[in-house]
C-alpha positions in Angstrom: 0.0 0.0 0.0 1.3 3.4 -0.9 0.9 5.6 2.2 1.3 9.0 0.6 -0.5 9.0 -2.7 0.2 12.5 -3.9 -2.8 14.0 -5.7 -4.6 10.7 -5.3 -3.8 10.0 -9.0 -5.3 13.3 -10.2 -3.7 16.4 -11.7 -4.8 20.0 -10.9 -5.2 22.7 -13.5 -6.3 26.4 -13.2 -7.8 28.5 -16.0 -9.6 31.8 -16.6 -12.8 31.0 -18.5 -16.3 32.1 -19.2 -19.1 29.6 -18.3 -19.7 28.4 -21.8 -16.0 27.6 -22.5 -15.4 25.8 -19.2 -14.7 22.2 -20.2 -14.5 18.8 -18.7 -16.7 15.7 -18.5 -18.5 17.4 -15.6 -18.7 21.1 -14.7 -19.6 21.8 -11.0 -21.4 24.9 -9.9 -22.0 25.6 -6.2 -25.5 27.1 -5.4 -27.0 28.7 -2.3 -30.4 27.9 -0.9 -32.1 31.1 -2.3 -34.0 32.4 -5.3 -32.0 31.1 -8.3 -32.4 34.5 -10.0 -30.0 36.0 -7.5 -27.3 33.9 -9.1 -26.3 35.2 -12.5 -24.8 31.9 -13.6 -27.9 30.0 -12.7 -30.1 32.6 -14.4 -27.9 32.2 -17.6 -28.3 28.4 -17.6 -32.0 28.9 -17.0 -32.2 30.9 -20.2 -30.6 28.4 -22.4 -32.7 25.6 -20.8 -35.8 27.6 -21.4 -36.8 27.9 -17.7 -35.3 24.5 -16.9 -33.7 25.8 -13.7 -36.9 27.4 -12.7 -38.7 24.1 -13.2 -36.1 22.2 -11.1 -36.4 24.7 -8.2 -40.2 24.8 -8.4 -40.5 21.0 -8.3 -38.3 20.8 -5.2 -35.9 18.5 -7.1 -33.1 20.9 -6.2 -33.2 23.9 -3.9 -29.6 24.5 -3.1 -29.8 22.8 0.3 -26.5 21.6 1.8 -25.2 18.4 0.1 -28.0 18.4 -2.4 -26.9 17.7 -6.0 -28.5 17.4 -9.4 -27.0 16.6 -12.8 -27.9 18.4 -16.0 -27.1 16.7 -19.3 -26.1 18.3 -22.6 -26.8 21.9 -21.6 -27.0 23.9 -24.9 -24.0 26.1 -25.6 -21.9 24.5 -22.9 -18.5 22.8 -23.6 -18.8 20.5 -20.6 -20.8 17.3 -21.2 -22.7 17.6 -17.9 -23.3 20.3 -15.4 -23.7 19.4 -11.7 -25.4 21.8 -9.3 -24.2 21.4 -5.7 -26.0 22.9 -2.7 -24.3 24.9 0.0 -27.3 25.7 2.2 -28.8 28.9 3.5 -26.6 32.0 2.7 -26.3 33.1 6.3 -24.9 29.7 7.4 -22.4 29.0 4.6 -18.8 28.7 5.7 -15.7 26.9 4.4 -17.0 23.6 5.8 -20.1 24.0 3.7 -17.9 23.9 0.6 -15.9 21.1 2.1 -19.0 19.0 2.7 -20.5 19.8 -0.7 -17.3 18.8 -2.5 -17.1 15.6 -0.5 -20.7 14.7 -1.5 -19.9 15.5 -5.1 -16.8 13.3 -5.1 -19.0 10.2 -4.8 -21.9 10.8 -7.1 -22.0 8.7 -10.3 -21.5 11.6 -12.7 -18.2 12.4 -11.0 -16.9 8.9 -10.2 -17.4 7.8 -13.9 -15.6 10.9 -15.3 -12.0 11.4 -16.3 -12.1 15.2 -16.0 -14.0 17.3 -13.5 -14.1 21.1 -13.4 -15.2 23.6 -10.7 -16.6 26.9 -12.0 -16.1 29.3 -9.1 -18.3 32.3 -10.0 -17.8 34.5 -7.0 -15.1 35.6 -4.5 -16.5 33.5 -1.7 -16.1 30.3 -3.6 -12.6 31.3 -4.6 -11.6 31.9 -1.0 -12.9 28.4 -0.2 -10.5 26.7 -2.6 -8.6 24.9 0.1 -11.8 23.5 1.6 -13.1 22.4 -1.8 -10.1 20.4 -2.7 -9.9 18.9 0.8 -13.5 17.8 0.7 -13.2 16.5 -2.8 -10.0 14.4 -2.1 -11.1 13.2 1.3 -14.6 12.2 0.1 -13.1 10.0 -2.7 -10.8 8.1 -0.3 -11.3 4.3 -0.2 -9.1 1.2 0.5 -9.1 -1.3 -2.3 -5.6 -2.7 -1.7 -6.9 -6.1 -0.4 -9.8 -6.5 -2.8 -9.6 -9.0 -5.7 -11.6 -9.7 -8.8 -12.6 -8.0 -12.0 -15.8 -6.4 -10.5 -13.8 -3.8 -8.5 -14.8 -0.3 -9.8 -11.6 1.8 -9.7 -11.6 5.6 -9.8 -11.3 7.0 -13.4 -10.7 10.6 -12.5 -7.4 12.0 -13.8 -7.9 15.7 -14.1 -9.5 18.4 -11.9 -9.7 22.0 -13.2 -10.6 25.2 -11.4 -12.1 28.0 -13.5 -12.4 31.6 -12.2 -13.1 35.0 -13.8 -9.6 36.6 -13.8 -5.9 35.9 -13.3 -5.9 37.4 -9.8 -8.4 34.9 -8.6 -6.5 32.1 -10.3 -3.3 33.0 -8.6 -5.0 33.0 -5.2 -6.7 29.7 -6.0 -3.4 28.0 -6.9 -1.9 28.9 -3.6 -4.9 28.0 -1.5 -5.8 24.8 -3.4 -2.2 23.7 -3.2 -2.2 24.0 0.6 -5.5 22.1 0.7 -4.2 19.3 -1.5 -1.1 18.8 0.7 -3.2 18.8 3.9 -5.6 16.3 2.4 -2.8 14.1 1.4 -1.6 14.2 5.0 -5.0 13.1 6.2 -5.0 10.3 3.6 -1.6 9.2 4.9 -3.0 8.9 8.4 -6.1 7.1 7.2 -4.1 4.6 5.2 -1.8 3.8 8.2 -4.8 3.5 10.6 -6.5 1.2 8.1 -3.7 -1.3 8.0 -4.4 -4.6 9.8 -2.3 -5.7 12.7 -0.6 -8.4 10.6 0.5 -5.7 8.1 1.6 -3.0 10.6 3.7 -4.0 13.6 5.6 -1.4 15.7 8.7 -2.2 13.7 6.9 -1.7 10.4 5.3 1.6 11.5 8.8 2.8 12.5 10.2 1.8 9.1 7.4 3.7 7.3 8.2 6.8 9.5 11.9 6.5 8.7 11.2 6.3 5.0 8.8 9.3 4.9 11.2 11.3 7.1 14.0 10.7 4.6 11.9 11.8 1.7 10.9 15.1 3.3 14.1 15.9 5.1 12.9 15.3 8.6 15.4 14.0 11.1 14.3 10.5 12.3 15.6 8.4 15.2 14.1 5.1 16.1 14.8 3.6 19.5 14.8 -0.2 19.6 13.9 -2.3 22.6 17.4 -2.2 24.1 17.6 1.6 23.7 14.1 2.0 25.2 15.3 0.0 28.2 18.3 2.3 28.5 15.9 5.3 28.6 14.1 3.5 31.5 10.8 3.7 29.7 9.3 1.1 32.1 5.7 1.9 31.3 6.1 1.4 27.5 8.1 -1.8 28.1 5.4 -3.1 30.4 2.7 -2.7 27.8 4.8 -4.4 25.1 6.0 -7.3 27.1 3.0 -9.5 26.3 3.6 -9.4 22.6 6.1 -11.1 20.3 6.4 -7.8 18.5 9.1 -5.6 20.1 8.3 -1.9 20.9 9.7 1.0 19.1 10.0 4.7 20.0 10.0 7.1 17.0 11.5 10.6 17.3 10.9 13.0 14.4 12.5 16.5 14.2 11.4 19.1 11.7 13.6 22.2 11.8 11.7 24.9 10.0 12.3 27.7 12.5 15.3 29.5 13.9 18.0 27.4 15.6 17.3 29.2 18.9 13.5 28.6 18.7 12.1 26.0 21.1 10.1 23.3 19.4 6.5 22.4 19.7 6.3 18.7 20.6 3.6 16.5 19.2 3.0 13.1 20.7 0.9 10.3 19.3 -0.2 7.0 20.8 0.9 4.1 18.7 -0.7 0.9 19.8 -0.6 -1.1 16.5 -3.1 -3.6 17.9 -4.9 -3.5 21.2 -6.5 -6.7 22.4 -6.8 -5.2 25.9 -4.1 -7.5 27.1 -5.0 -9.7 30.1 -8.0 -7.4 30.6 -9.2 -8.7 27.3 -11.7 -6.6 25.3 -15.1 -8.1 24.2 -15.0 -9.7 20.8 -17.5 -7.1 19.4 -15.5 -4.5 17.5 -12.1 -5.8 18.6 -11.1 -5.9 15.0 -11.3 -2.1 15.0 -8.4 -2.0 17.5 -6.0 -2.1 14.5 -6.6 1.6 14.5 -5.5 2.2 18.1 -2.4 3.8 16.6 -4.3 6.6 14.9 -2.8 9.1 17.3 0.6 8.1 16.0 -0.6 8.2 12.4 -1.9 11.7 12.9 1.4 12.9 14.3 3.4 11.3 11.5 1.0 12.8 8.9 1.2 16.2 10.6 5.0 16.2 10.6 5.1 15.3 6.9 2.5 17.9 6.0 4.4 20.6 8.0 7.6 19.8 6.1 5.8 19.8 2.7 4.2 23.2 3.5 7.5 24.6 4.8 6.0 25.8 8.1 8.4 28.3 9.8 8.7 26.6 13.2 10.6 23.8 14.9 8.6 20.6 15.6 9.3 17.3 17.4 7.1 14.3 16.9 7.2 11.5 19.4 5.5 8.2 18.7 5.7 5.3 21.3 4.8 2.1 19.5 3.7 -1.2 21.0 1.3 -4.1 20.6 -1.0 -4.9 23.6 -1.4 -8.7 23.8 -2.2 -11.3 26.4 0.4 -14.0 27.1 2.2 -15.7 30.0 4.6 -12.7 29.8 2.0 -10.0 29.7 1.4 -7.2 32.1 -1.2 -8.2 34.8 -3.8 -6.3 36.8 -2.2 -5.6 40.2 1.3 -5.2 38.8 3.4 -2.1 39.6 5.6 -0.6 36.9 8.0 2.3 37.1 7.8 5.0 34.5 10.7 7.0 32.9 9.9 9.8 35.3 10.4 7.5 38.2 6.7 7.5 39.3 5.3 4.1 40.1 2.0 3.0 38.6 -0.4 0.3 39.9 -2.0 -1.5 37.0 -5.8 -1.7 37.5 -6.6 -2.6 33.9 -4.2 -3.7 31.2 -6.7 -2.2 28.8 -5.7 1.3 30.0 -2.4 0.9 28.2 -2.4 4.0 26.0 -1.8 6.3 29.0 1.2 4.2 30.0 3.1 4.6 26.8 2.1 8.3 26.6 3.5 8.8 30.2 7.0 7.9 29.1 6.7 10.0 25.9 5.5 13.0 27.9 8.5 12.7 30.2 10.8 12.3 27.2 9.5 15.5 25.8 11.4 17.4 28.5 14.6 16.5 26.6 13.7 19.1 24.0 12.8 22.0 26.3 9.6 22.5 24.4 7.5 25.7 24.2 4.4 23.6 24.2 3.3 19.9 24.0 0.2 18.3 22.7 -0.6 14.6 22.8 -3.2 12.9 20.6 -4.6 9.5 21.4 -7.5 7.1 20.9 -7.4 7.0 24.7 -10.9 6.3 26.2 -14.1 4.7 25.1 -15.7 7.2 27.5 -15.1 10.0 25.0 -17.9 8.5 23.0 -20.2 8.9 25.9 -19.2 12.5 26.3 -19.5 13.8 22.7 -20.7 10.8 20.6 -19.1 10.8 17.2 -19.4 14.6 16.9 -16.2 15.9 18.5 -13.1 15.2 20.6 -12.6 16.0 24.3 -9.6 18.2 25.0 -7.9 19.1 28.2 -5.0 21.3 29.1 -3.1 23.5 31.5 -2.7 26.7 29.6 -5.4 29.2 28.5 -3.5 30.6 25.6 -2.6 27.2 24.2 -6.2 26.0 24.6 -7.4 29.1 22.7 -5.1 28.2 19.8 -6.5 24.7 19.7 -10.1 25.9 19.8 -9.4 28.5 17.1 -7.9 25.8 14.8 -10.9 23.6 15.6 -13.4 26.2 14.6 -11.5 27.0 11.4 -11.2 23.4 10.3 -14.6 22.1 11.6 -12.7 19.4 13.5 -14.6 20.0 16.7 -13.2 19.8 20.2 -14.7 20.4 23.6 -12.8 21.2 26.7 -13.2 19.0 29.8 -12.0 20.2 33.2 -9.0 18.9 35.1 -10.5 19.0 38.6 -8.6 18.0 41.8 -11.3 15.3 42.2 -10.0 13.6 39.1 -6.4 13.8 40.2 -7.4 12.2 43.6 -9.1 9.4 41.7 -5.8 8.4 40.0 -3.9 8.0 43.3 -3.1 4.5 44.4 -2.8 3.3 48.0 0.3 1.2 47.2 2.0 3.2 44.3 2.2 6.8 43.2 -0.6 6.4 40.7 -3.0 3.9 39.3 -3.7 3.6 35.6 -7.5 3.6 35.9 -9.9 5.5 38.0 -13.0 3.5 37.0 -15.8 4.3 34.6 -17.2 7.6 36.0 -15.6 10.5 34.1 -12.9 8.2 32.7 -12.0 10.5 29.9 -11.2 13.3 32.3 -9.4 11.1 34.8 -7.2 9.7 32.0 -6.3 13.3 31.3 -5.5 13.8 35.0 -3.2 10.8 34.9 -1.3 12.2 31.9 -0.9 15.6 33.6 1.3 13.8 36.2 4.0 13.3 33.6 4.3 16.7 32.0 7.0 19.3 32.7 6.8 23.0 33.2 5.3 23.8 29.8 1.9 24.4 28.2 0.3 21.0 27.5 -2.9 19.8 25.9 -4.4 16.3 25.5 -6.8 15.5 22.6 -8.8 12.2 23.0 -9.7 11.2 19.4 -11.3 7.9 20.4 -14.7 9.4 19.7 -13.9 10.5 16.2 -11.2 8.1 14.9 -13.5 5.6 13.3 -16.5 6.9 11.2 -19.4 4.4 11.6 -21.8 5.5 8.9 -20.0 7.8 6.5 -20.2 11.6 6.2 -19.7 13.9 3.2 -15.9 13.9 3.3 -15.3 11.2 5.9 -16.1 7.7 4.5 -16.7 4.7 6.8 -13.5 3.7 8.6 -10.4 5.5 9.8 -11.2 9.2 9.7 -7.9 11.0 10.1 -9.7 13.6 12.1 -7.4 15.8 14.1 -4.7 16.3 11.4 -6.2 19.4 9.8 -6.7 20.9 13.2 -3.1 20.4 14.1 -1.8 21.7 10.8 -4.0 24.8 11.1 -2.8 25.4 14.7 0.8 25.1 13.7 0.3 27.3 10.6 -1.1 30.1 12.8 1.5 29.5 15.6 2.7 32.7 17.3 
């Protein structure tokens, strides 16, 4: 499987063109939910169709509602073979994510999937400014995993060319820059999705580390991979404890992107990398255990973010830390009641071996001190309780610094990758204390997302820190406009936006 499929097999073109001359198998026109006569382009098409647009709107077939589409065939005077109208919703509610959703919906309709060339006719400044969102939605909506399917009945994507048309050269120049950034960001999300979709027999800690090393070399990111012996030398007892039940040895990936001044302290990104989580001796129920191949999606997001930052040439220094292990039951496995010693020296009583993610993050958080960071954020599929808090609609976030939390929330709003802050109350900290060790790794079911955050807080240094629990959004159950069923990659666009705007 090719992890970073640049352009997802399609080329991008940009041209100045009038409506009639805009070519392609399919020409896409975004529409608002309002009187079609307010849109000069729709009014023009209505004229050549002899009130055809009026009839469509009057019948309710198409009204410009968000994610609504309709295909018009052989429109007189048009170069394009078909014209697709795509709804954005009510004018007062349209934002960049409206365009992202509409483009994601468009990417999967038959008229587009069966075409070799698709064009977007962006008839106003608002659409031009949404160029990044449009290409993100279009690329992410088309994502699918076909690598393990066989047979002649597999329908492969035919699309080879996407063209953006605008009214003048100034708009085209702005589009090229914005769409280019969106394309690179979408490819980062796709990288994370591909990694998180790999089954456990295809992606061990060692193989993940090898992929990280290969990508780092391609994009001039410094990469160090600690093997089991080196992890022991670092006294990462919590990571080693999780890994001891598996035949697959642990790895610890260190990525360094140096885009800022030499004197600039780095932002450290940490991602949980459990390549398969059976729960260990505290074995998970069989239902949905197969999805635990994606328990390394935090690590995938960090790898994808580092690659995206390098490709975009962000002007800051970044460090990515990805602790990697497999959590399995065996005669050598970690047991409930065991006590392990973390890299920081804190002892941890094991209540549940299925609360393993926080253990490997604990050692990574302590290791972050080696870089004297200006801020640290960890991303993990940490608790099933996050689903109870926010459903599939957003990710809980916790942190210790108001300014840092504002930066995350601002990026969340801009990207529509929603987060909601949970408190770090003293009650939660008390719940994580053990009568026989410094800490315990589980505080029970009540508020378990927040108590997990309180546990992690015990391992941070004197720097701004945030924890994002993506367990509620990592696996899309039913499919949304630009997030098909399966590994979502949600969180990467937020991180990239936060880092792009970093001050």
